[in-house]
N, C-alpha and C positions, 0 to 999 in steps of 0.2 A: 594589443596594438590598436591604436586609435586611428581610424581611416576616415578622412573627410569624404562625404558622398555628394551632397548638393545642398542648396538652400532649401529649407522647409517650404518656403513659398513657391519653389519651382517643382515641387512634387505634390500635385493636387490630391485631395482626398479621393480614395477609390482607385488610385493608380500605384504603379510599381516602377522601380528602376533597377537596372542591373549594374553592379559594381564589378568591373573586370579585374578581379583579383585571382589568386590561385588558392583555393577554388573560387569560382564566381559566387557572388552573394547577391541575393534579391532583397530589396528594401521596399516594404509596403507601407502605404499611408492609408489606413482604413477610413471608412466613411465617418466614424465617430472620432477621428483625429488622433488615434494611436499610431505609433510607428514601430514596425517590427522588422527584423532581419533574419533570414534563413539562408542556408546554402541554396544556390539557384538551380541545381540539377536534381531532377526527379530521381529517386532511388530505384525506380522500376526500369526506366530506360532514359537515355540521354535526351532530355527535353528541358527547356528553360522555364522554370516556374514563374519568372517575372513576366512571361508571355501568357500566363494562365489567367483564370477568372477569379477575382477576389469577391468573397461573400462573407461579411462579418469578419471573423478571425480565422477563416480558412481560405486556402488557395487551391483551385482545381487545376491539375496539370493539363496543358492543352493537347497532349498526345493521347492518353488513354483514360483521362478523367479521374485519376487518383486524387484524393484530397489530403492536404496536410494542414495541421493546426499551427498557426503562426506563433502561438504562445509556447508550445512544447516541441514542435517539430514532428509530432506523432502522425503516422499515416492513418487516415481515418476511413479509407475505402480502398478496395483492391483496384488494380492489380498490385500497387505498391504495398509492401509489408514493412519495410525498414523506414525508420524516421529520418528526417533531415536534421542537420545540426542547426541550432539556433544561435544567434549572436546578440549581445546587448547593444542597445541603441542609446545614444546621448544626443540631445539637441542643446547646443550652446550658441547664444547670440544669433539664433536663426539658422544655424548650420547643422545639418544632420551628420553625425559621426557613427560609424560602426566600430564596436569593440570586438574585434574578431577573436573567436575562441579557437585555439589550435587543437583542442581535443574536446570530444563531447563531454558536457558537464552533467548530463542527466537531470538537470534542474531547469525549469522554464525561466525565462528572463522576464522581468517586469517591462511592459511597454513604456515608451515615452508617453507621458500624459500631456494633453494640450494644456496651455497655461490657463489660469483662472482669469476671469474678466478683469480683475484689478491689474494683472500683469499686462493684459492687452492694452490697457489705457496708459501704461508706462509706470505704474506704481510698483514698487517692490523689485525693480530691476537692480542688479548688482553693478 
């Protein structure tokens, strides 16, 4: 299912937003321009990961400091032990979409890559 989230320009690098779906999904725009989506709820305790601290490709839960890898969903530090589900992200015509996974895939999703300089100048657009 392809779910529109926001305009990429409205999600600054280093920030996250929450998609109020069932379950909620957190969408992160990393400092290097990649966009990832994971389930928003920490697997240790009910806390919103979109309210956490983003560092590189990890988010730290604001409640008990568990860290999750945005690429794989893996829990990188206790107290969380179970991973969060990852979702594919697509950016089309400046809009961010989440391709929600209904079941865990066990495979990391490739992040959305920022456009090359030629695309930023308007070359190569479809």
